[in-house]
C-alpha atoms as an extended CHARMM CRD file, in Angstrom:
* protein
*
       286  EXT
         1         1  MET       CA             77.5590000000       67.4710000000      110.3380000000  PROA      1               0.0000000000
         2         2  SER       CA             81.0200000000       68.2650000000      108.8430000000  PROA      2               0.0000000000
         3         3  LEU       CA             82.6230000000       70.5990000000      110.7430000000  PROA      3               0.0000000000
         4         4  PRO       CA             84.0340000000       74.1000000000      108.8080000000  PROA      4               0.0000000000
         5         5  ASP       CA             87.1720000000       74.3070000000      106.6180000000  PROA      5               0.0000000000
         6         6  HSD       CA             89.4690000000       76.5690000000      108.4550000000  PROA      6               0.0000000000
         7         7  ILE       CA             92.4790000000       77.6860000000      107.2950000000  PROA      7               0.0000000000
         8         8  PHE       CA             95.1180000000       79.8890000000      109.2140000000  PROA      8               0.0000000000
         9         9  HSD       CA             98.5900000000       80.3860000000      106.9730000000  PROA      9               0.0000000000
        10        10  THR       CA             98.5620000000       83.8720000000      105.4510000000  PROA      10              0.0000000000
        11        11  LYS       CA            101.0850000000       82.1200000000      102.3380000000  PROA      11              0.0000000000
        12        12  HSD       CA            104.9050000000       83.8650000000      102.7020000000  PROA      12              0.0000000000
        13        13  ASP       CA            105.4290000000       83.0680000000       98.7710000000  PROA      13              0.0000000000
        14        14  PHE       CA            102.6970000000       85.9510000000       97.6730000000  PROA      14              0.0000000000
        15        15  THR       CA            105.1700000000       88.3420000000       98.2960000000  PROA      15              0.0000000000
        16        16  PRO       CA            104.3370000000       91.7580000000       96.7600000000  PROA      16              0.0000000000
        17        17  GLU       CA            106.5610000000       91.8230000000       94.0480000000  PROA      17              0.0000000000
        18        18  PHE       CA            105.6270000000       88.3480000000       92.2480000000  PROA      18              0.0000000000
        19        19  ALA       CA            102.1050000000       89.8010000000       93.2660000000  PROA      19              0.0000000000
        20        20  TRP       CA            101.8960000000       92.9890000000       91.5570000000  PROA      20              0.0000000000
        21        21  ALA       CA            103.5840000000       91.6050000000       88.4200000000  PROA      21              0.0000000000
        22        22  ALA       CA            101.2450000000       88.6720000000       88.4530000000  PROA      22              0.0000000000
        23        23  PHE       CA             98.2000000000       91.1580000000       88.5940000000  PROA      23              0.0000000000
        24        24  GLN       CA             99.7180000000       93.3530000000       85.4530000000  PROA      24              0.0000000000
        25        25  LEU       CA             99.9210000000       90.6600000000       83.4330000000  PROA      25              0.0000000000
        26        26  LEU       CA             95.8870000000       89.2710000000       84.6440000000  PROA      26              0.0000000000
        27        27  ARG       CA             95.1030000000       92.8200000000       84.2730000000  PROA      27              0.0000000000
        28        28  GLU       CA             96.4320000000       93.4970000000       80.5590000000  PROA      28              0.0000000000
        29        29  LEU       CA             94.5770000000       90.0780000000       79.5870000000  PROA      29              0.0000000000
        30        30  ASP       CA             91.0590000000       92.0920000000       80.5040000000  PROA      30              0.0000000000
        31        31  GLY       CA             88.8220000000       89.2570000000       81.6040000000  PROA      31              0.0000000000
        32        32  ASP       CA             90.5270000000       86.2810000000       79.1760000000  PROA      32              0.0000000000
        33        33  ALA       CA             91.2020000000       83.0910000000       80.8780000000  PROA      33              0.0000000000
        34        34  ILE       CA             94.6740000000       81.5260000000       80.6750000000  PROA      34              0.0000000000
        35        35  THR       CA             95.9960000000       78.9730000000       82.5610000000  PROA      35              0.0000000000
        36        36  SER       CA             99.2710000000       79.1870000000       84.9570000000  PROA      36              0.0000000000
        37        37  VAL       CA            101.6350000000       77.8850000000       82.0820000000  PROA      37              0.0000000000
        38        38  GLU       CA            100.6670000000       80.1870000000       79.5930000000  PROA      38              0.0000000000
        39        39  LEU       CA            100.7930000000       82.6200000000       82.0750000000  PROA      39              0.0000000000
        40        40  TYR       CA            104.1710000000       81.6110000000       82.6980000000  PROA      40              0.0000000000
        41        41  ASP       CA            105.1010000000       82.0070000000       79.3240000000  PROA      41              0.0000000000
        42        42  ILE       CA            103.7420000000       85.6300000000       78.6280000000  PROA      42              0.0000000000
        43        43  ALA       CA            105.8730000000       86.6030000000       80.8310000000  PROA      43              0.0000000000
        44        44  LYS       CA            108.9280000000       85.2640000000       80.3860000000  PROA      44              0.0000000000
        45        45  ALA       CA            107.9590000000       86.6370000000       76.9160000000  PROA      45              0.0000000000
        46        46  THR       CA            107.7730000000       90.1570000000       77.8900000000  PROA      46              0.0000000000
        47        47  GLY       CA            110.4910000000       90.0210000000       80.5000000000  PROA      47              0.0000000000
        48        48  SER       CA            107.8800000000       90.4760000000       83.8740000000  PROA      48              0.0000000000
        49        49  PRO       CA            109.9080000000       88.8210000000       87.4270000000  PROA      49              0.0000000000
        50        50  LEU       CA            107.4870000000       87.1150000000       87.3370000000  PROA      50              0.0000000000
        51        51  ALA       CA            109.4060000000       84.3230000000       85.4360000000  PROA      51              0.0000000000
        52        52  LYS       CA            111.5120000000       83.7870000000       87.9350000000  PROA      52              0.0000000000
        53        53  ARG       CA            108.7150000000       82.1010000000       89.5550000000  PROA      53              0.0000000000
        54        54  SER       CA            108.7880000000       78.4830000000       88.1610000000  PROA      54              0.0000000000
        55        55  ASP       CA            105.6390000000       77.5370000000       89.7720000000  PROA      55              0.0000000000
        56        56  LEU       CA            102.9630000000       79.8050000000       90.4150000000  PROA      56              0.0000000000
        57        57  SER       CA            100.4650000000       77.5150000000       92.5540000000  PROA      57              0.0000000000
        58        58  LYS       CA            101.0940000000       79.0520000000       95.5590000000  PROA      58              0.0000000000
        59        59  LEU       CA            101.3120000000       82.6440000000       94.6350000000  PROA      59              0.0000000000
        60        60  LEU       CA             97.9880000000       82.2880000000       92.5320000000  PROA      60              0.0000000000
        61        61  ALA       CA             96.4240000000       80.6640000000       95.7400000000  PROA      61              0.0000000000
        62        62  ALA       CA             97.0220000000       83.7740000000       97.1000000000  PROA      62              0.0000000000
        63        63  LEU       CA             95.4100000000       85.7200000000       94.5610000000  PROA      63              0.0000000000
        64        64  SER       CA             92.9540000000       83.4530000000       95.3700000000  PROA      64              0.0000000000
        65        65  ASP       CA             92.4660000000       83.4330000000       98.9460000000  PROA      65              0.0000000000
        66        66  VAL       CA             92.1770000000       87.4600000000       98.5210000000  PROA      66              0.0000000000
        67        67  GLY       CA             89.4120000000       87.7050000000       96.3210000000  PROA      67              0.0000000000
        68        68  LEU       CA             91.2550000000       89.4580000000       93.2910000000  PROA      68              0.0000000000
        69        69  ILE       CA             91.4330000000       85.9010000000       90.9110000000  PROA      69              0.0000000000
        70        70  LYS       CA             88.7700000000       83.1420000000       90.1710000000  PROA      70              0.0000000000
        71        71  ARG       CA             89.2510000000       79.3430000000       88.8620000000  PROA      71              0.0000000000
        72        72  TYR       CA             87.4950000000       78.0730000000       86.4510000000  PROA      72              0.0000000000
        73        73  HSD       CA             89.6570000000       73.9630000000       86.0530000000  PROA      73              0.0000000000
        74        74  ASP       CA             92.4740000000       74.8820000000       84.9630000000  PROA      74              0.0000000000
        75        75  ALA       CA             92.1680000000       78.1470000000       83.6100000000  PROA      75              0.0000000000
        76        76  ILE       CA             92.2870000000       81.4710000000       85.9980000000  PROA      76              0.0000000000
        77        77  SER       CA             90.8100000000       84.9660000000       85.4060000000  PROA      77              0.0000000000
        78        78  LEU       CA             90.7140000000       88.1570000000       87.6030000000  PROA      78              0.0000000000
        79        79  SER       CA             87.6400000000       88.2480000000       89.4760000000  PROA      79              0.0000000000
        80        80  GLU       CA             85.3730000000       90.9670000000       89.4150000000  PROA      80              0.0000000000
        81        81  SER       CA             87.0400000000       92.4940000000       92.1920000000  PROA      81              0.0000000000
        82        82  GLY       CA             90.2490000000       92.0010000000       90.0540000000  PROA      82              0.0000000000
        83        83  ARG       CA             88.8850000000       93.9710000000       87.5080000000  PROA      83              0.0000000000
        84        84  ILE       CA             87.3950000000       97.0420000000       89.1940000000  PROA      84              0.0000000000
        85        85  LEU       CA             90.8890000000       97.2200000000       91.0100000000  PROA      85              0.0000000000
        86        86  GLY       CA             92.6500000000       97.3160000000       87.9450000000  PROA      86              0.0000000000
        87        87  LYS       CA             90.8040000000      100.1670000000       86.3820000000  PROA      87              0.0000000000
        88        88  GLY       CA             91.3580000000      101.7010000000       89.5390000000  PROA      88              0.0000000000
        89        89  ILE       CA             93.5260000000      102.1490000000       92.4940000000  PROA      89              0.0000000000
        90        90  GLY       CA             94.8820000000       98.9970000000       91.3620000000  PROA      90              0.0000000000
        91        91  HSD       CA             95.8680000000      100.2790000000       88.3110000000  PROA      91              0.0000000000
        92        92  TYR       CA             99.7170000000      101.4650000000       90.0220000000  PROA      92              0.0000000000
        93        93  LYS       CA            101.9260000000      100.0700000000       92.3790000000  PROA      93              0.0000000000
        94        94  GLN       CA            101.1790000000      100.9160000000       95.4630000000  PROA      94              0.0000000000
        95        95  GLY       CA             97.6740000000      101.2130000000       94.9790000000  PROA      95              0.0000000000
        96        96  PHE       CA             97.3160000000       97.9190000000       94.7830000000  PROA      96              0.0000000000
        97        97  PHE       CA             99.3190000000       97.1620000000       97.5150000000  PROA      97              0.0000000000
        98        98  THR       CA             97.4700000000       99.8120000000       99.4960000000  PROA      98              0.0000000000
        99        99  ALA       CA             94.2490000000       97.7290000000       98.4820000000  PROA      99              0.0000000000
       100       100  VAL       CA             95.8790000000       93.9510000000       99.2570000000  PROA      100             0.0000000000
       101       101  HSD       CA             96.5530000000       95.2730000000      102.4920000000  PROA      101             0.0000000000
       102       102  CYS       CA             92.5610000000       96.4370000000      102.8700000000  PROA      102             0.0000000000
       103       103  ILE       CA             91.4540000000       93.1920000000      101.8640000000  PROA      103             0.0000000000
       104       104  TYR       CA             93.3730000000       91.3280000000      104.3610000000  PROA      104             0.0000000000
       105       105  THR       CA             92.3240000000       93.1410000000      106.7030000000  PROA      105             0.0000000000
       106       106  TRP       CA             88.4510000000       93.9320000000      106.4130000000  PROA      106             0.0000000000
       107       107  LYS       CA             87.4960000000       90.0440000000      104.0830000000  PROA      107             0.0000000000
       108       108  TRP       CA             86.9130000000       88.3700000000      107.0930000000  PROA      108             0.0000000000
       109       109  PHE       CA             84.2660000000       90.9100000000      108.1890000000  PROA      109             0.0000000000
       110       110  TRP       CA             83.0010000000       90.9030000000      104.6660000000  PROA      110             0.0000000000
       111       111  ASP       CA             82.6330000000       87.6430000000      103.9140000000  PROA      111             0.0000000000
       112       112  GLY       CA             80.1920000000       87.7390000000      107.2640000000  PROA      112             0.0000000000
       113       113  GLN       CA             81.1280000000       84.1620000000      108.0020000000  PROA      113             0.0000000000
       114       114  THR       CA             82.1260000000       84.7880000000      111.0210000000  PROA      114             0.0000000000
       115       115  TYR       CA             82.5830000000       80.9300000000      112.4840000000  PROA      115             0.0000000000
       116       116  LEU       CA             84.8950000000       80.3100000000      110.1310000000  PROA      116             0.0000000000
       117       117  GLY       CA             89.0350000000       81.0130000000      110.2080000000  PROA      117             0.0000000000
       118       118  THR       CA             90.1360000000       82.6840000000      107.3490000000  PROA      118             0.0000000000
       119       119  PRO       CA             93.9160000000       84.0130000000      106.2010000000  PROA      119             0.0000000000
       120       120  SER       CA             92.4010000000       87.6580000000      106.5920000000  PROA      120             0.0000000000
       121       121  TRP       CA             91.4800000000       86.3500000000      109.9670000000  PROA      121             0.0000000000
       122       122  SER       CA             94.5360000000       85.7480000000      110.8210000000  PROA      122             0.0000000000
       123       123  TYR       CA             95.9660000000       88.4440000000      108.8960000000  PROA      123             0.0000000000
       124       124  ARG       CA             93.7580000000       91.1140000000      111.3130000000  PROA      124             0.0000000000
       125       125  GLU       CA             94.8410000000       89.1730000000      114.1200000000  PROA      125             0.0000000000
       126       126  CYS       CA             98.3230000000       89.6220000000      113.7960000000  PROA      126             0.0000000000
       127       127  CYS       CA             97.6090000000       93.1220000000      113.1080000000  PROA      127             0.0000000000
       128       128  ARG       CA             95.9790000000       93.2290000000      116.5870000000  PROA      128             0.0000000000
       129       129  GLN       CA             98.7660000000       91.9280000000      118.3970000000  PROA      129             0.0000000000
       130       130  ILE       CA            101.6880000000       93.5440000000      117.4770000000  PROA      130             0.0000000000
       131       131  LEU       CA             99.6680000000       96.2870000000      117.7750000000  PROA      131             0.0000000000
       132       132  ASN       CA             99.0680000000       95.1510000000      121.6610000000  PROA      132             0.0000000000
       133       133  SER       CA            102.7360000000       94.6680000000      121.8790000000  PROA      133             0.0000000000
       134       134  GLY       CA            103.0610000000       98.7300000000      121.0800000000  PROA      134             0.0000000000
       135       135  ILE       CA            106.6200000000      100.2630000000      120.8630000000  PROA      135             0.0000000000
       136       136  THR       CA            108.9580000000       97.8080000000      122.7580000000  PROA      136             0.0000000000
       137       137  GLY       CA            107.6270000000       95.0480000000      120.2680000000  PROA      137             0.0000000000
       138       138  ILE       CA            106.9200000000       91.0430000000      119.6330000000  PROA      138             0.0000000000
       139       139  SER       CA            109.3020000000       88.0900000000      118.8680000000  PROA      139             0.0000000000
       140       140  TYR       CA            108.0890000000       85.9180000000      115.6330000000  PROA      140             0.0000000000
       141       141  ASP       CA            107.7460000000       83.2520000000      117.9080000000  PROA      141             0.0000000000
       142       142  GLU       CA            105.5740000000       84.9410000000      120.5080000000  PROA      142             0.0000000000
       143       143  LEU       CA            103.1450000000       86.0540000000      117.0430000000  PROA      143             0.0000000000
       144       144  VAL       CA            102.6490000000       82.6570000000      116.2380000000  PROA      144             0.0000000000
       145       145  LEU       CA            101.7840000000       81.4450000000      119.7130000000  PROA      145             0.0000000000
       146       146  ARG       CA             99.1900000000       84.5980000000      120.4000000000  PROA      146             0.0000000000
       147       147  VAL       CA             97.8400000000       84.2680000000      117.2310000000  PROA      147             0.0000000000
       148       148  VAL       CA             97.4730000000       79.9810000000      118.0360000000  PROA      148             0.0000000000
       149       149  ASN       CA             95.8020000000       81.0540000000      121.0220000000  PROA      149             0.0000000000
       150       150  ALA       CA             93.3520000000       83.1610000000      119.7140000000  PROA      150             0.0000000000
       151       151  ALA       CA             92.2070000000       80.8060000000      116.7650000000  PROA      151             0.0000000000
       152       152  VAL       CA             92.1190000000       78.0140000000      119.1810000000  PROA      152             0.0000000000
       153       153  GLN       CA             89.4570000000       80.4600000000      121.9780000000  PROA      153             0.0000000000
       154       154  ASN       CA             87.7300000000       81.9580000000      119.0770000000  PROA      154             0.0000000000
       155       155  PHE       CA             87.0350000000       78.9780000000      116.4730000000  PROA      155             0.0000000000
       156       156  LYS       CA             86.8210000000       76.2820000000      119.6150000000  PROA      156             0.0000000000
       157       157  ILE       CA             89.4510000000       74.0510000000      117.8410000000  PROA      157             0.0000000000
       158       158  ASN       CA             92.2960000000       72.1100000000      118.8080000000  PROA      158             0.0000000000
       159       159  LYS       CA             94.2950000000       72.1630000000      116.1320000000  PROA      159             0.0000000000
       160       160  VAL       CA             96.0040000000       75.7580000000      114.2520000000  PROA      160             0.0000000000
       161       161  SER       CA             98.3450000000       76.0460000000      110.8270000000  PROA      161             0.0000000000
       162       162  PHE       CA             99.9230000000       79.1670000000      111.6720000000  PROA      162             0.0000000000
       163       163  SER       CA            103.7390000000       79.5340000000      111.5350000000  PROA      163             0.0000000000
       164       164  ARG       CA            107.0710000000       81.9050000000      111.3090000000  PROA      164             0.0000000000
       165       165  SER       CA            106.1880000000       81.5410000000      107.6630000000  PROA      165             0.0000000000
       166       166  SER       CA            103.0560000000       82.3000000000      107.7820000000  PROA      166             0.0000000000
       167       167  VAL       CA            103.3670000000       85.7350000000      110.0910000000  PROA      167             0.0000000000
       168       168  THR       CA            106.3150000000       86.3730000000      106.9630000000  PROA      168             0.0000000000
       169       169  GLY       CA            103.1920000000       86.2890000000      104.8270000000  PROA      169             0.0000000000
       170       170  VAL       CA            101.3770000000       89.5410000000      106.8760000000  PROA      170             0.0000000000
       171       171  THR       CA            104.6620000000       91.2630000000      107.3880000000  PROA      171             0.0000000000
       172       172  ASN       CA            105.4250000000       91.1330000000      103.4670000000  PROA      172             0.0000000000
       173       173  TRP       CA            102.1960000000       93.4980000000      102.6740000000  PROA      173             0.0000000000
       174       174  LEU       CA            102.4470000000       95.5020000000      106.5920000000  PROA      174             0.0000000000
       175       175  GLU       CA            106.2650000000       96.5250000000      105.4290000000  PROA      175             0.0000000000
       176       176  VAL       CA            105.3300000000       97.7610000000      102.2970000000  PROA      176             0.0000000000
       177       177  GLN       CA            102.7000000000      100.1960000000      103.0570000000  PROA      177             0.0000000000
       178       178  GLU       CA            103.4220000000      104.1030000000      102.4780000000  PROA      178             0.0000000000
       179       179  PRO       CA            105.3960000000      104.0260000000      105.3840000000  PROA      179             0.0000000000
       180       180  SER       CA            105.5960000000      100.5680000000      106.6790000000  PROA      180             0.0000000000
       181       181  LEU       CA            103.2720000000       99.7970000000      108.9350000000  PROA      181             0.0000000000
       182       182  ILE       CA            106.3500000000       97.9710000000      111.2490000000  PROA      182             0.0000000000
       183       183  HSD       CA            110.1310000000       98.1110000000      112.1890000000  PROA      183             0.0000000000
       184       184  LYS       CA            111.7320000000       94.8520000000      112.6000000000  PROA      184             0.0000000000
       185       185  ASP       CA            114.6730000000       94.6290000000      114.6450000000  PROA      185             0.0000000000
       186       186  ASN       CA            116.4720000000       91.4710000000      116.1150000000  PROA      186             0.0000000000
       187       187  GLN       CA            113.7710000000       89.4980000000      115.4100000000  PROA      187             0.0000000000
       188       188  ARG       CA            110.6540000000       91.5280000000      116.7710000000  PROA      188             0.0000000000
       189       189  LEU       CA            108.4730000000       93.1200000000      115.0050000000  PROA      189             0.0000000000
       190       190  SER       CA            106.6870000000       96.5300000000      116.2320000000  PROA      190             0.0000000000
       191       191  ILE       CA            104.5550000000       99.9000000000      115.5410000000  PROA      191             0.0000000000
       192       192  GLN       CA            105.7950000000      102.5760000000      114.2640000000  PROA      192             0.0000000000
       193       193  ASP       CA            106.4810000000      105.7630000000      117.0000000000  PROA      193             0.0000000000
       194       194  SER       CA            104.9330000000      107.7170000000      114.9720000000  PROA      194             0.0000000000
       195       195  TYR       CA            102.1930000000      108.7900000000      113.1340000000  PROA      195             0.0000000000
       196       196  VAL       CA            102.1910000000      109.0810000000      109.4150000000  PROA      196             0.0000000000
       197       197  SER       CA             99.2430000000      110.6060000000      107.2510000000  PROA      197             0.0000000000
       198       198  MET       CA             98.1310000000      108.2390000000      104.7830000000  PROA      198             0.0000000000
       199       199  PRO       CA             95.1520000000      109.5350000000      103.0630000000  PROA      199             0.0000000000
       200       200  GLU       CA             94.9800000000      107.3230000000      100.4790000000  PROA      200             0.0000000000
       201       201  ALA       CA             95.0710000000      104.4890000000      102.8440000000  PROA      201             0.0000000000
       202       202  ILE       CA             92.3210000000      106.2720000000      105.0870000000  PROA      202             0.0000000000
       203       203  ARG       CA             90.1680000000      106.2500000000      102.5510000000  PROA      203             0.0000000000
       204       204  LEU       CA             90.0830000000      102.4030000000      101.4280000000  PROA      204             0.0000000000
       205       205  HSD       CA             89.4300000000      102.1960000000      105.2160000000  PROA      205             0.0000000000
       206       206  LEU       CA             87.3240000000      104.0350000000      106.2970000000  PROA      206             0.0000000000
       207       207  ALA       CA             84.4200000000      102.9200000000      103.1800000000  PROA      207             0.0000000000
       208       208  ALA       CA             85.3390000000       99.2320000000      104.0820000000  PROA      208             0.0000000000
       209       209  LEU       CA             83.7270000000      100.2970000000      108.2680000000  PROA      209             0.0000000000
       210       210  CYS       CA             81.2710000000      102.4700000000      106.4350000000  PROA      210             0.0000000000
       211       211  ALA       CA             80.0630000000       99.4460000000      104.5420000000  PROA      211             0.0000000000
       212       212  LEU       CA             79.6050000000       97.0850000000      107.3530000000  PROA      212             0.0000000000
       213       213  ASN       CA             77.2290000000       99.6560000000      109.1950000000  PROA      213             0.0000000000
       214       214  ASP       CA             75.3660000000      100.9140000000      106.9440000000  PROA      214             0.0000000000
       215       215  ASN       CA             77.3750000000      103.8000000000      104.8330000000  PROA      215             0.0000000000
       216       216  ALA       CA             77.4060000000      105.2710000000      108.8440000000  PROA      216             0.0000000000
       217       217  ILE       CA             79.7270000000      104.8310000000      111.2220000000  PROA      217             0.0000000000
       218       218  GLU       CA             80.5770000000      106.7250000000      114.5860000000  PROA      218             0.0000000000
       219       219  ILE       CA             83.5060000000      107.7770000000      116.1830000000  PROA      219             0.0000000000
       220       220  ASN       CA             83.1940000000      105.3380000000      119.3160000000  PROA      220             0.0000000000
       221       221  SER       CA             85.7130000000      103.0790000000      120.5870000000  PROA      221             0.0000000000
       222       222  LEU       CA             84.6870000000       99.7290000000      118.9380000000  PROA      222             0.0000000000
       223       223  ASN       CA             85.6450000000      101.5840000000      115.1480000000  PROA      223             0.0000000000
       224       224  MET       CA             88.3280000000      103.5130000000      116.2570000000  PROA      224             0.0000000000
       225       225  ARG       CA             89.9500000000      100.0660000000      117.7210000000  PROA      225             0.0000000000
       226       226  LYS       CA             89.3180000000       98.1220000000      114.1810000000  PROA      226             0.0000000000
       227       227  LEU       CA             90.6690000000      101.0520000000      112.3900000000  PROA      227             0.0000000000
       228       228  ALA       CA             93.6350000000      101.0900000000      114.1820000000  PROA      228             0.0000000000
       229       229  GLU       CA             94.4710000000       97.6900000000      114.0280000000  PROA      229             0.0000000000
       230       230  SER       CA             94.1470000000       98.2900000000      110.0660000000  PROA      230             0.0000000000
       231       231  PHE       CA             96.8810000000      100.9860000000      110.8980000000  PROA      231             0.0000000000
       232       232  LEU       CA             98.9180000000       99.6110000000      113.7780000000  PROA      232             0.0000000000
       233       233  PHE       CA             98.4950000000      103.0870000000      115.5340000000  PROA      233             0.0000000000
       234       234  ASN       CA             96.8770000000      104.0320000000      118.5190000000  PROA      234             0.0000000000
       235       235  THR       CA             93.3380000000      104.8960000000      118.8120000000  PROA      235             0.0000000000
       236       236  GLU       CA             93.3980000000      108.7580000000      119.5360000000  PROA      236             0.0000000000
       237       237  GLU       CA             95.4460000000      109.0190000000      116.9770000000  PROA      237             0.0000000000
       238       238  ILE       CA             93.6550000000      107.2380000000      114.2470000000  PROA      238             0.0000000000
       239       239  SER       CA             90.1910000000      109.0570000000      115.5670000000  PROA      239             0.0000000000
       240       240  ASN       CA             91.9170000000      112.6930000000      115.2260000000  PROA      240             0.0000000000
       241       241  ALA       CA             93.2400000000      111.6480000000      111.1780000000  PROA      241             0.0000000000
       242       242  VAL       CA             89.5950000000      110.4030000000      110.4020000000  PROA      242             0.0000000000
       243       243  LEU       CA             87.6900000000      113.0910000000      111.5420000000  PROA      243             0.0000000000
       244       244  GLU       CA             90.2670000000      115.7070000000      110.0180000000  PROA      244             0.0000000000
       245       245  PHE       CA             90.6810000000      113.4960000000      106.3710000000  PROA      245             0.0000000000
       246       246  ALA       CA             86.2710000000      113.3740000000      107.1100000000  PROA      246             0.0000000000
       247       247  GLU       CA             85.9990000000      117.4910000000      107.4190000000  PROA      247             0.0000000000
       248       248  THR       CA             87.8430000000      117.8020000000      103.6100000000  PROA      248             0.0000000000
       249       249  SER       CA             86.8020000000      115.1260000000      101.8950000000  PROA      249             0.0000000000
       250       250  ASP       CA             84.0360000000      114.3140000000       99.0550000000  PROA      250             0.0000000000
       251       251  GLU       CA             83.1940000000      111.1020000000       99.3860000000  PROA      251             0.0000000000
       252       252  PHE       CA             82.5970000000      111.6220000000      103.0930000000  PROA      252             0.0000000000
       253       253  MET       CA             80.5200000000      113.5780000000      105.0280000000  PROA      253             0.0000000000
       254       254  LEU       CA             81.2200000000      114.6570000000      108.7960000000  PROA      254             0.0000000000
       255       255  LEU       CA             78.5060000000      114.9130000000      111.3630000000  PROA      255             0.0000000000
       256       256  GLU       CA             79.2530000000      116.1930000000      114.1310000000  PROA      256             0.0000000000
       257       257  GLY       CA             77.2700000000      116.2300000000      117.6640000000  PROA      257             0.0000000000
       258       258  LEU       CA             77.3550000000      114.1890000000      120.9640000000  PROA      258             0.0000000000
       259       259  THR       CA             79.2380000000      111.6970000000      119.2020000000  PROA      259             0.0000000000
       260       260  ASN       CA             80.9530000000      112.3890000000      116.2260000000  PROA      260             0.0000000000
       261       261  ARG       CA             79.6220000000      110.4230000000      112.8720000000  PROA      261             0.0000000000
       262       262  ILE       CA             80.1510000000      109.8400000000      109.3610000000  PROA      262             0.0000000000
       263       263  ILE       CA             78.9470000000      108.6200000000      106.5840000000  PROA      263             0.0000000000
       264       264  PHE       CA             79.7000000000      107.9980000000      103.2420000000  PROA      264             0.0000000000
       265       265  LYS       CA             78.4200000000      109.7920000000      100.2900000000  PROA      265             0.0000000000
       266       266  ASN       CA             79.8690000000      108.5110000000       96.7100000000  PROA      266             0.0000000000
       267       267  SER       CA             83.2510000000      108.1130000000       95.4640000000  PROA      267             0.0000000000
       268       268  ASP       CA             84.8370000000      108.2640000000       91.5230000000  PROA      268             0.0000000000
       269       269  GLU       CA             87.0200000000      104.9910000000       92.6080000000  PROA      269             0.0000000000
       270       270  PRO       CA             85.6100000000      102.5830000000       91.0950000000  PROA      270             0.0000000000
       271       271  PHE       CA             87.0260000000       99.5090000000       94.3290000000  PROA      271             0.0000000000
       272       272  ILE       CA             85.3660000000      101.4250000000       97.0180000000  PROA      272             0.0000000000
       273       273  ASN       CA             82.5600000000      101.8370000000       95.0000000000  PROA      273             0.0000000000
       274       274  TRP       CA             82.1310000000       97.9670000000       94.3440000000  PROA      274             0.0000000000
       275       275  ILE       CA             83.4530000000       97.3620000000       98.4150000000  PROA      275             0.0000000000
       276       276  ILE       CA             80.7130000000       99.3450000000       99.5330000000  PROA      276             0.0000000000
       277       277  ARG       CA             77.8710000000       97.4860000000       97.3040000000  PROA      277             0.0000000000
       278       278  THR       CA             79.2440000000       94.4210000000       97.9720000000  PROA      278             0.0000000000
       279       279  THR       CA             79.1640000000       94.2100000000      101.5740000000  PROA      279             0.0000000000
       280       280  ARG       CA             75.6320000000       96.0070000000      101.3290000000  PROA      280             0.0000000000
       281       281  ASN       CA             74.7130000000       93.3220000000       99.8530000000  PROA      281             0.0000000000
       282       282  LYS       CA             76.4150000000       90.5860000000      101.9350000000  PROA      282             0.0000000000
       283       283  ASN       CA             75.2500000000       92.4760000000      105.0820000000  PROA      283             0.0000000000
       284       284  HSD       CA             71.6380000000       92.2630000000      103.6110000000  PROA      284             0.0000000000
       285       285  ILE       CA             72.0360000000       89.4160000000      102.2900000000  PROA      285             0.0000000000
       286       286  SER       CA             72.5580000000       87.7160000000      105.9870000000  PROA      286             0.0000000000
C-alpha cells in the first residue's frame, strides 16, 4: 500500500494582493475556463496587479490548495466554492481575505482526512504555536521547528518539508486580517495584546465549527480552543465574544443552560451556506 502524499508547505507566493487580483479576474469570467497564459494576458490588458507576475503557476496552485479553483488539463476556472464566495463575502477585498483565512484554518477538518498532512494543517499548527507563545512571541526558526516536530508526531513520518518561507505563507494572511492577528518585532511573531471585535470573521468561523458538529456546538474548552486558534486570542476572550455575538445574531441561536449551546439557524451569506452544506454532506458520507 502506498503512503499518503503529505504536503506541509504553505506557499509564500500566495500573497493576498495577487490572490485577490487573480480571484477578481476569474470571478469576472463567471465560471468560464481559461489557461494561465490567457489569464496573464487579460491581466496585462486590464492593468491588473497580477500582470506583475510572469509565472502564475504557484499562485494558481495555492488557489487550488484552498479549493477556490479547479483544473482540467491546462484550463482553470473558479470551483463551486470559489463561485459562491464571489457572490457573497468574497465580492469585496477584506471579505475575501477573511474567507481565505477561514478556509485555511478549517479545511483540514472539513476534508475529514485526518491522516493526511496538508497546507491547511500546517496553517492551523502555525496559528496554534503562535497562540501558545503569547505576547512574548516566537522566532521564525523556532516556529518552523515546532511545526515540523508536531508533523512528525502527528503523522508518524520522518521527513517534513516546511521552512521559513512556509511561515511567510501563513503570516501573509494573518497580517491582512482586520485587525492584524499578529505582531512582528525583530524576527519574532506574537499575538496582539488586546482583543478587538471581529463580527464578520466570527460568523464565518462559528459556522465552520458548527458545520463540523451537526450545526450545534457546546461552549466548552475544546470548541473554544479551536476558535481561539483561528483568531489568535485566548479562549476566555473568544468565549465572551462568541456569546455576545450569538445573543444578537439572526444566523445563530444561543441556548443557555448548564452548558451553553449555539445552534446555526440559517444565513443569507452564500459562503456560509456552502460551508454548512458541504461539511455536513462529508460528515454524513464518512
